[in-house]
Each structure stands twice: as structure tokens, then as C-alpha cells.
N, C-alpha and C positions, 0 to 999 in steps of 0.2 A: 503493499499501499506506498500510495507517495506521503511525502510528509508534506501539510501546507502552513503555510507559519503567517501570522497576519501581524502589524502594529501599525505605529504614527507615531505623533509627538505629541507631546500634553494637554495640547486646547482639540486637537480633531482636526484640524484644518487639511493637514495631509496623514494618509493612509498609504502603507504598502501590502503587498501580498508577495510570499515567494513560496516557491513549489516546485520541490525535489529532496536531496540527502544534504543538506550543510554539513558541509566536515571541515570549515575552516573559519574556525572564534580565534580572539587575541586577545593580548592586554597589549596598550603599545605608551611606555614610560616616556618619549621623545617630549621635549620641552614645547614642539609643534603641538603635539596630540592634547599636553595635560592645558595650555592655554584655551587651546577651543572645545573643550569640553568642560575648563573650572575646575577640573579636578586633578588629584594625584597622579592618572594616567585616563586611558579611551580604552576601552572594550567596545571590541570594532567584530561586526560578523562577517567575511567576505559573502557576497550573493553571485559573484562572478560564474558558478557553476550551476546555477538553479536558474528555474523559470522565474525571473521578478518583473514585476510592475509597478506602477504607481497607482493606488486606485482613485486616491482623492488631491485634489490643490497639487501644490506646484510650490517645491523648496525653492529657496532664495540661494545663492552661490556665494561666498566666501572664496578668492582664489589667496591662499595661503602661503605657496611658491609659486617656482615657476612650472612645477607638475602636477601639482596636486591640489584639487577644489573641496571646499567644504560645502556640505548644504544643511542649511536650516530651516525652522519654520520664521517665516519672516511675522508670524503675529504671536506666537507663547515665545519662541527665541530657544526652541526644543533641538540640539544638536543631533542630526541625523547622518549625514553620508561624509564619509572620505573619500575622494575620488582620484583615481590616478588611471597612468595608463595603463596599468595591467589588471583593470576591472575596477567595481565599486563596492565598498564595504558600509555597513549598518549599524550604526550604535546598538550596542547588544538593548540597555535597556530601555529602544526606544518598539523592543517587539513584547506586543502582547504579553508573552511569555519568556520572558529572559530567560529563566533558569534551563530550560531547551539548546541553549545555544550555549553551553559552556565552552571557555576557553581554553588552548590545549599549546597553546605557544605564547611567549612576551618577546613584543618589538623594544628597541629603543632602552636599550638596559644603559644606555651613557648616563640618562634622566632619569632613572630612576631613583625615586627618593627613600633613603635607609629604612624610615619607618612604617614603610607599607608592606614588608613581610612581617611586620607584628601586627599590625591592625585586628587581626585576629584574636590576641591575645588581649585588647581591651574589653573592659569591664560592659555589658551589654542591657539593655533593658527595651523592654513594648514600651509605644507612642504612650498605649495606656497607663503605663505607672507616671509622667509625668503631669498623669489633671490635676493630682493634690500640687504642683509646681506653677505650674502652667494652667490655669484656670480655664482662661479661654481655648484652649484643646476639646472642652467636651460640648463648642457650641460652633464646631468646627466643619461645615460644607463645603465637600469639594465640588469644583467644578471643572474638574481633568476628566478631559475623554474617556471611558470605562475599557479594560483592556477586551475587547471585543470590537469587533466592525458592526455602525448601526447605519439606519441607512440616509439617518438626518442626523446631524450635528450643530452648534447646540441646539438645545430643547428651549420651546418657547417661554418655557418659567428661569431660562439662566442668563443672567449680566449678560451686558456686550461685550463684543473682545475685548473694550479697553478698560474694563471692569467695573464700568459705571452701571446701573441698576438702566 
């Protein structure tokens, strides 16, 4: 049976679908990827060996070097792609089920920040454990697109994209 992966940006303006066996997921530690993702590294999933299509919206493109372009949602800013001459890679967190695309390789080791190898050793808490210290979390209403395809987004009762009702 052919594997189907779907995903998109945080606001739902851009969606994608990949059909086939994904076998090349990685983490890149280079400084360019750190800045593009605003994180310690960039988790990326190559879709060059599968049937990939954009199913909603168009990404904006930033050319980060003479050979690489980065795609992102122009509405919510979600990083979406790393595009190079050898193909396109999608941000792992943009997949509806990011656990289905586990990384198997790391790139850009020269930019790797030392403490990244020890993140799993840090104490962790679930969001609901912060309710006592951060009571506003009890009233939190997510406007994030759900982790599945939808016929229409956003729903009528959701505030406009600029965050205003």
C-alpha cells in the first residue's frame, strides 16, 4: 500500500500531499538553516523520490544563497521548504504527522550547537502542568489549522488572518 503524507503551514493557507515511500529525512545544523527555521537546527524531509504536490496556496520564496531557496507561508511565516538543484525538502514539522518522518542523518555538523545533544536530558513538562503558573493557558483557543486536510480554511467563526476579529 502506498504511503500518503499530508501537511501544511500553521494557518492553513498552504497545504501539500506526498505519495510514496519517504526515506530521506534529516536534520541540518548549518547556520543558514538555523536562521531560516529560527531554531537550533532544521528538520527536513526530502520529497524528490515521491509524488509531491501543493494542494492549497502558494509559498513565498527567499533565495538564501546562490543555489538554495527557502519557501515559507507569506501569511503566517511557517518555514516550509529547502529547495536546491538536487530537489526539494519539506520542513518535518509541517507534516500533519511529523513522527512519521523520523530523521536518519545529520548535516552541517560544523554549525552544530553543543548542547543540542543533551536536550533530551532536560526536565520536561506537559502544557497543562503550567496552568498554575500561567493561568492564561486555560483560556487558550488555537487558530492553528488542524493536522488534516480541510475543504475550507479558515472557518467563518475564526478571526481574520491579521489576528483581528
